[in-house]
VOPAGU-2260 file (C-alpha; in pm, 1 decimal, decimal comma):
REM VOPAGU-2260
SITE   aa  ch    i         X         Y         Z
SITE  MET   A    0      15,4      35,9       9,0
SITE  LEU   A    1     292,4     254,6      81,5
SITE  ARG   A    2     425,7     147,5    -242,5
SITE  LEU   A    3     115,9     220,4    -420,9
SITE  ASN   A    4      99,9     571,9    -251,3
SITE  VAL   A    5     478,6     674,3    -342,8
SITE  TYR   A    6     394,6     594,3    -728,6
SITE  HIS   A    7      73,6     759,0    -706,8
SITE  ASP   A    8     224,5    1078,0    -545,3
SITE  GLY   A    9     248,7    1398,4    -719,4
SITE  ARG   A   10     619,6    1383,3    -754,9
SITE  MET   A   11     530,9    1101,1   -1034,4
SITE  LYS   A   12     277,0    1308,9   -1197,3
SITE  LYS   A   13     536,0    1465,4   -1460,0
SITE  ILE   A   14     694,9    1096,4   -1515,7
SITE  TYR   A   15     357,3     950,9   -1641,2
SITE  LEU   A   16     291,4    1276,1   -1839,3
SITE  ILE   A   17     654,6    1233,5   -2025,6
SITE  VAL   A   18     590,8     852,4   -2064,1
SITE  ILE   A   19     218,4     937,8   -2228,6
SITE  ALA   A   20     384,0    1186,9   -2464,4
SITE  SER   A   21     668,1     942,4   -2553,9
SITE  ILE   A   22     385,0     718,7   -2638,1
SITE  LEU   A   23     233,3     997,2   -2903,3
SITE  LEU   A   24     550,8    1068,9   -3044,3
SITE  LEU   A   25     605,3     702,8   -3095,4
SITE  THR   A   26     285,1     665,0   -3275,2
SITE  TYR   A   27     268,1     976,4   -3497,2
SITE  HIS   A   28     608,2     845,6   -3627,1
SITE  GLY   A   29     493,8     497,7   -3667,7
SITE  LEU   A   30     168,4     654,0   -3841,0
SITE  PHE   A   31     293,7     936,3   -4065,8
SITE  SER   A   32     657,8     890,9   -4107,4
SITE  VAL   A   33     859,8     654,8   -4355,1
SITE  ILE   A   34    1118,4     398,1   -4225,0
SITE  ILE   A   35    1462,3     465,3   -4326,7
SITE  SER   A   36    1599,5     202,0   -4550,6
SITE  ASP   A   37    1930,3     257,8   -4443,4
SITE  ILE   A   38    1966,0     359,7   -4078,9
SITE  ASP   A   39    2278,9     514,4   -3925,1
SITE  TYR   A   40    2285,1     282,5   -3615,7
SITE  PHE   A   41    2595,7     453,5   -3426,4
SITE  ASN   A   42    2390,3     798,2   -3414,6
SITE  PHE   A   43    2056,0     605,8   -3330,9
SITE  LEU   A   44    2228,7     431,7   -3043,3
SITE  THR   A   45    2422,4     782,3   -2903,7
SITE  GLU   A   46    2084,5     982,1   -2922,3
SITE  THR   A   47    1898,0     694,7   -2733,7
SITE  LEU   A   48    2159,7     675,4   -2446,1
SITE  VAL   A   49    2151,5    1044,4   -2443,5
SITE  THR   A   50    1785,3    1049,1   -2417,5
SITE  ILE   A   51    1775,1     759,2   -2199,5
SITE  ILE   A   52    2011,7     973,0   -1971,8
SITE  VAL   A   53    1765,6    1301,4   -1977,9
SITE  PHE   A   54    1502,3    1072,7   -1865,7
SITE  ILE   A   55    1666,9     908,6   -1611,2
SITE  SER   A   56    1757,3    1241,3   -1478,7
SITE  ILE   A   57    1397,9    1350,0   -1462,3
SITE  VAL   A   58    1306,3    1061,7   -1288,5
SITE  TYR   A   59    1562,5    1119,0   -1009,2
SITE  ILE   A   60    1481,5    1505,8    -976,4
SITE  ASN   A   61    1138,4    1442,8    -947,2
SITE  ILE   A   62    1181,8    1165,3    -642,5
SITE  LYS   A   63    1481,8    1297,4    -498,2
SITE  PHE   A   64    1395,4    1632,7    -450,3
SITE  ASN   A   65     975,9    1614,0    -439,4
SITE  ASN   A   66     940,7    1847,4    -730,9
SITE  GLU   A   67    1182,1    2135,8    -589,5
SITE  HIS   A   68    1397,3    2261,4    -880,0
SITE  HIS   A   69    1104,0    2336,3   -1090,6
SITE  ARG   A   70    1327,3    2516,9   -1409,2
SITE  ILE   A   71    1558,3    2218,0   -1433,9
SITE  ASN   A   72    1315,0    1981,5   -1423,3
SITE  LEU   A   73    1135,6    2169,8   -1697,5
SITE  GLY   A   74    1449,1    2210,4   -1902,8
SITE  LEU   A   75    1549,9    1873,7   -1863,7
SITE  ILE   A   76    1188,9    1773,9   -1991,5
SITE  ILE   A   77    1182,7    1957,3   -2284,6
SITE  LEU   A   78    1558,0    1865,3   -2376,0
SITE  PHE   A   79    1374,8    1502,6   -2332,3
SITE  ILE   A   80    1111,0    1558,1   -2574,4
SITE  SER   A   81    1340,2    1727,8   -2865,6
SITE  LEU   A   82    1578,7    1430,3   -2820,3
SITE  LEU   A   83    1311,4    1137,6   -2868,5
SITE  THR   A   84    1187,1    1314,8   -3137,8
SITE  ASP   A   85    1549,7    1362,8   -3297,3
SITE  THR   A   86    1629,2     980,7   -3231,2
SITE  LEU   A   87    1300,6     873,4   -3355,9
SITE  ASP   A   88    1427,6    1078,0   -3705,3
SITE  GLU   A   89    1706,1     838,5   -3743,9
SITE  ILE   A   90    1474,0     560,9   -3818,1
SITE  TYR   A   91    1188,5     761,6   -3988,9
SITE  ILE   A   92    1161,7    1007,4   -4249,0
SITE  SER   A   93     991,8    1348,3   -4153,1
SITE  HIS   A   94     749,9    1464,7   -4417,2
SITE  ALA   A   95     769,4    1847,4   -4295,7
SITE  MET   A   96    1072,0    2037,9   -4288,8
SITE  ILE   A   97     923,2    2237,4   -3987,6
SITE  GLY   A   98     933,4    1935,2   -3765,0
SITE  THR   A   99    1334,7    1930,9   -3784,5
SITE  VAL   A  100    1337,5    2331,4   -3704,4
SITE  PHE   A  101    1087,6    2272,4   -3413,9
SITE  GLU   A  102    1360,2    2003,6   -3265,3
SITE  ASP   A  103    1616,9    2257,0   -3303,6
SITE  LEU   A  104    1453,3    2503,1   -3126,8
SITE  LEU   A  105    1341,0    2299,2   -2849,3
SITE  GLN   A  106    1658,4    2175,4   -2788,1
SITE  ILE   A  107    1767,1    2546,1   -2767,2
SITE  VAL   A  108    1481,2    2673,0   -2507,4
SITE  GLY   A  109    1557,1    2300,3   -2303,7
SITE  PHE   A  110    1962,3    2434,4   -2263,3
SITE  VAL   A  111    1827,2    2789,6   -2164,6
SITE  VAL   A  112    1552,0    2684,1   -1914,8
SITE  LEU   A  113    1797,0    2419,1   -1757,3
SITE  LEU   A  114    2105,1    2670,8   -1714,2
SITE  VAL   A  115    1870,3    2945,3   -1562,0
SITE  GLY   A  116    1750,1    2639,3   -1327,6
SITE  ILE   A  117    2088,4    2526,6   -1230,9
SITE  LYS   A  118    2181,9    2916,4   -1147,8
SITE  GLN   A  119    1914,7    2944,4    -915,6
SITE  TRP   A  120    1939,4    2601,1    -768,4
SITE  LEU   A  121    2335,6    2717,3    -715,7
SITE  ASN   A  122    2196,8    3044,2    -562,5
SITE  SER   A  123    1953,9    2883,1    -374,3
SITE  GLU   A  124    2237,7    2620,6    -246,3
SITE  ALA   A  125    2511,7    2934,2    -142,7
SITE  LYS   A  126    2213,8    3101,9      33,6
SITE  ILE   A  127    2106,8    2783,3     236,0
SITE  LYS   A  128    2485,7    2766,0     342,4
SITE  THR   A  129    2501,2    3117,4     449,5
SITE  GLN   A  130    2203,3    3081,7     649,8
SITE  LEU   A  131    2342,4    2756,2     816,3
SITE  TYR   A  132    2693,1    2941,9     878,8
SITE  GLU   A  133    2490,9    3209,7    1032,1
SITE  LEU   A  134    2297,4    2990,6    1233,1
SITE  ALA   A  135    2610,2    2754,8    1353,5
SITE  HIS   A  136    2810,9    3124,0    1422,0
SITE  THR   A  137    2557,7    3395,4    1542,8
SITE  ASP   A  138    2394,6    3435,7    1826,9
SITE  THR   A  139    2019,4    3438,5    1803,8
SITE  LEU   A  140    1894,1    3695,0    2008,8
SITE  THR   A  141    2194,1    3970,2    1969,0
SITE  LYS   A  142    2297,5    3881,2    1628,1
SITE  LEU   A  143    2653,3    3883,0    1765,6
SITE  VAL   A  144    2926,8    3594,3    1721,0
SITE  ASN   A  145    2870,3    3304,4    1917,4
SITE  ARG   A  146    3134,5    3108,9    2170,9
SITE  ARG   A  147    3233,4    2869,5    1879,2
SITE  HIS   A  148    3305,5    3156,1    1630,7
SITE  PHE   A  149    3472,5    3382,1    1858,0
SITE  ASP   A  150    3684,7    3038,7    1999,7
SITE  ASN   A  151    3778,4    3008,5    1621,6
SITE  VAL   A  152    3864,8    3384,1    1557,0
SITE  LEU   A  153    4088,4    3394,4    1922,2
SITE  LYS   A  154    4277,9    3094,0    1768,0
SITE  LEU   A  155    4394,6    3254,2    1437,2
SITE  GLU   A  156    4431,8    3557,4    1650,0
SITE  PHE   A  157    4704,4    3403,1    1905,8
SITE  GLN   A  158    4866,4    3221,9    1636,9
SITE  ARG   A  159    4927,2    3585,6    1411,7
SITE  TYR   A  160    5053,8    3699,3    1730,7
SITE  LEU   A  161    5305,9    3427,0    1791,4
SITE  ARG   A  162    5434,1    3493,7    1466,7
SITE  SER   A  163    5420,6    3868,0    1423,8
SITE  GLY   A  164    5453,3    3981,9    1762,8
SITE  ASN   A  165    5175,9    4238,9    1724,2
SITE  THR   A  166    4954,3    4180,0    2056,3
SITE  PHE   A  167    4594,9    4201,2    2144,5
SITE  CYS   A  168    4359,8    4237,3    2410,6
SITE  VAL   A  169    4081,1    4053,3    2532,8
SITE  LEU   A  170    3775,2    4165,1    2716,7
SITE  LEU   A  171    3490,9    3984,6    2929,0
SITE  MET   A  172    3220,9    4196,4    3045,1
SITE  ASP   A  173    2932,4    4123,1    3295,2
SITE  ILE   A  174    2591,7    4315,7    3326,7
SITE  ASP   A  175    2569,0    4425,0    3688,5
SITE  HIS   A  176    2321,7    4244,1    3897,3
SITE  PHE   A  177    2118,6    4145,7    3570,3
SITE  LYS   A  178    1919,1    3851,4    3744,5
SITE  SER   A  179    1696,4    4112,2    3898,5
SITE  VAL   A  180    1651,3    4262,3    3572,2
SITE  ASN   A  181    1482,9    3956,3    3476,3
SITE  ASP   A  182    1305,8    3922,1    3799,5
SITE  ASN   A  183    1177,3    4275,7    3794,3
SITE  GLN   A  184    1135,8    4341,4    3464,5
SITE  GLY   A  185    1073,3    4010,9    3295,1
SITE  HIS   A  186    1277,7    3823,0    3047,7
SITE  ASN   A  187    1130,7    3979,4    2739,2
SITE  PHE   A  188    1281,0    4332,3    2930,6
SITE  GLY   A  189    1597,0    4172,6    2974,3
SITE  ASP   A  190    1652,2    4008,8    2607,7
SITE  ALA   A  191    1619,6    4361,7    2493,4
SITE  VAL   A  192    1847,8    4506,4    2721,9
SITE  LEU   A  193    2102,7    4245,1    2580,5
SITE  ILE   A  194    2009,4    4361,6    2258,5
SITE  GLN   A  195    2069,2    4736,8    2315,4
SITE  PHE   A  196    2392,4    4630,0    2500,7
SITE  SER   A  197    2526,6    4489,4    2207,3
SITE  ASP   A  198    2419,6    4788,4    1992,8
SITE  VAL   A  199    2600,0    5036,4    2204,7
SITE  THR   A  200    2899,0    4837,3    2247,3
SITE  ASN   A  201    2908,6    4787,2    1873,6
SITE  GLN   A  202    2892,8    5137,6    1848,8
SITE  ASN   A  203    3224,1    5197,0    2043,2
SITE  ILE   A  204    3432,4    4945,5    1875,1
SITE  ARG   A  205    3616,1    4926,6    1531,9
SITE  THR   A  206    3518,3    4724,4    1236,6
SITE  ASN   A  207    3786,9    4485,4    1311,0
SITE  ASP   A  208    3703,9    4410,3    1705,2
SITE  VAL   A  209    3516,8    4069,5    1774,0
SITE  LEU   A  210    3233,7    4137,0    1995,9
SITE  CYS   A  211    3070,2    3786,5    2112,8
SITE  ARG   A  212    2801,7    3648,5    2355,9
SITE  TRP   A  213    2978,5    3461,6    2576,3
SITE  GLY   A  214    2697,4    3339,5    2752,5
SITE  GLY   A  215    2425,1    3461,1    2914,8
SITE  ASP   A  216    2488,7    3821,3    2986,9
SITE  GLU   A  217    2858,5    3780,5    2974,5
SITE  PHE   A  218    3037,6    3920,7    2640,2
SITE  ALA   A  219    3353,0    3869,5    2534,6
SITE  LEU   A  220    3589,6    4117,3    2309,8
SITE  LEU   A  221    3858,4    4052,4    2119,4
SITE  LEU   A  222    4079,5    4372,2    2018,1
SITE  PRO   A  223    4336,7    4292,2    1776,5
SITE  ASN   A  224    4686,2    4503,9    1764,7
SITE  THR   A  225    4592,7    4678,8    2091,8
SITE  ASN   A  226    4811,8    4703,1    2393,9
SITE  LEU   A  227    4678,5    4724,2    2754,9
SITE  GLU   A  228    4648,1    5062,0    2759,3
SITE  GLN   A  229    4434,1    5131,8    2438,5
SITE  SER   A  230    4222,7    4846,1    2559,1
SITE  ILE   A  231    4141,7    5029,9    2893,1
SITE  LEU   A  232    4062,4    5308,6    2678,9
SITE  VAL   A  233    3789,7    5124,2    2503,8
SITE  SER   A  234    3694,5    4939,1    2783,1
SITE  GLU   A  235    3631,6    5263,4    3004,8
SITE  LYS   A  236    3447,4    5458,4    2669,7
SITE  ILE   A  237    3203,0    5102,6    2634,0
SITE  ARG   A  238    3152,5    5095,6    3010,9
SITE  GLU   A  239    3044,1    5503,5    3055,7
SITE  SER   A  240    2810,6    5446,1    2718,0
SITE  ILE   A  241    2656,7    5155,7    2874,5
SITE  SER   A  242    2560,5    5342,7    3249,2
SITE  THR   A  243    2477,3    5669,8    3016,3
SITE  THR   A  244    2251,4    5506,2    2817,0
SITE  ASN   A  245    1870,2    5446,6    2897,5
SITE  PHE   A  246    1758,9    5108,5    2906,6
SITE  GLY   A  247    1434,3    5145,6    3023,0
SITE  ILE   A  248    1086,4    5164,9    2872,1
SITE  ALA   A  249     812,1    5431,0    2888,3
SITE  GLY   A  250     653,5    5470,9    3257,6
SITE  SER   A  251     917,1    5251,7    3377,0
SITE  LYS   A  252    1148,8    5303,4    3666,1
SITE  MET   A  253    1475,3    5114,8    3519,4
SITE  PRO   A  254    1806,6    5210,5    3751,3
SITE  PRO   A  255    2093,1    5237,0    3523,1
SITE  ILE   A  256    2263,5    4943,3    3390,7
SITE  THR   A  257    2591,1    4942,6    3445,2
SITE  ILE   A  258    2873,0    4646,4    3349,1
SITE  SER   A  259    3160,8    4508,0    3525,2
SITE  ILE   A  260    3485,4    4429,9    3296,3
SITE  GLY   A  261    3833,9    4252,4    3296,4
SITE  CYS   A  262    4040,5    4341,4    3042,7
SITE  THR   A  263    4438,7    4167,9    2971,7
SITE  GLN   A  264    4646,2    4159,0    2705,5
SITE  ALA   A  265    4819,3    3857,7    2575,8
SITE  LYS   A  266    5185,9    3740,3    2664,6
SITE  LYS   A  267    5408,0    3531,4    2468,3
SITE  SER   A  268    5349,7    3267,1    2737,0
SITE  ASP   A  269    5001,7    3264,1    2722,3
SITE  THR   A  270    4793,6    2972,8    2593,8
SITE  ILE   A  271    4438,6    3022,8    2499,0
SITE  ASP   A  272    4325,8    2861,2    2817,1
SITE  SER   A  273    4559,4    3093,6    3049,8
SITE  LEU   A  274    4467,6    3404,0    2907,4
SITE  PHE   A  275    4114,6    3358,7    2941,3
SITE  GLN   A  276    4154,9    3209,1    3307,9
SITE  ARG   A  277    4323,8    3571,6    3379,3
SITE  VAL   A  278    4076,1    3772,4    3221,1
SITE  ASP   A  279    3774,8    3585,0    3400,4
SITE  LYS   A  280    3936,2    3637,6    3702,5
SITE  LEU   A  281    3994,4    3988,5    3681,6
SITE  LEU   A  282    3609,2    4034,7    3587,3
SITE  TYR   A  283    3555,8    3845,1    3921,8
SITE  THR   A  284    3797,6    4092,8    4064,8
SITE  SER   A  285    3613,9    4378,4    3932,3
SITE  LYS   A  286    3271,4    4233,2    4075,8
SITE  ASP   A  287    3389,1    4170,8    4407,4
SITE  ASN   A  288    3518,9    4526,7    4456,4
SITE  GLY   A  289    3193,7    4703,2    4378,8
SITE  ARG   A  290    3096,6    4656,6    4035,3
SITE  ASN   A  291    3094,7    4918,7    3714,0
SITE  GLN   A  292    3478,4    4887,1    3693,3
SITE  THR   A  293    3727,0    4765,6    3481,0
SITE  ALA   A  294    4016,2    4536,6    3620,7
SITE  HIS   A  295    4292,5    4506,7    3364,0
SITE  SER   A  296    4621,1    4378,8    3514,5
SITE  ILE   A  297    4712,6    4167,2    3848,4
SITE  THR   A  298    5054,2    4308,4    3981,5
SITE  ALA   A  299    5322,3    4041,2    4046,7
SITE  ASP   A  300    5373,7    4142,0    4398,9
SITE  SER   A  301    5042,4    4191,3    4580,6
SITE  GLY   A  302    4847,8    3961,8    4343,0
SITE  LYS   A  303    4561,0    4235,5    4363,9
SITE  ALA   A  304    4387,8    4386,6    4039,5
SITE  ILE   A  305    4433,8    4784,6    3906,2
SITE  LEU   A  306    4116,3    4884,2    3884,0
SITE  VAL   A  307    3971,9    5215,0    3685,6
């Protein structure tokens, strides 16, 4: 029963029509044409093989892609009809010259439609791959790069630093008391804060800097070709912009949003893990010392963070 349903599915309708058209063409040539006395079997077999290949392609596309790629399908059908007619002409003599002209025009039209269909299919595949890449590398809420993508970029930047010596810095940022925002204002408002935070931060960094939603209300920022002093300026610029941004909505009594930041510069002795352990420790130092500040290095003698 299942097999009957498959064969009576809409995907097979075009194939049925092609079979009927083929029978009509065979009948037409048999009734209204004269058989050639000296058949060129090489041309006949060659054209028959090409016709069969095109027919198999039509069957495959209709079954495999469930009526997708309509122009490819249409182009192949036009080519099949013209090729079948051309193949039969190797056996029968057509009485009308217009039939030969019609076959050639039909093949041209078929090729054009097929090429247009292939181009659309390739564009569609490229678009799908782009969408899949974005889904795999982009945070769906903020539209920032996600942690996976950030890790890949950071590895490449670290390798470049080891080769060239052009240092870079990493910032780890956390929105202060974000849980209370969700608890008091609702998760929809919390999501809006994350989106607005991302927009404000993007306005305060360069195009080649990489801002990432690290997880929850934590964000990571990679600053290529930047030393510690420069990164501190960037960090403070972001922090002040966030603290002066109105995150409230009409009629609400939303307190100012502030952020705590850990900021560090890459060292030759670092690994990716040690770099993030250090910046994570700096972030928690900033939070432990009152939040809304930047902790940007740990002194060798005291083990305390320098706060801004």
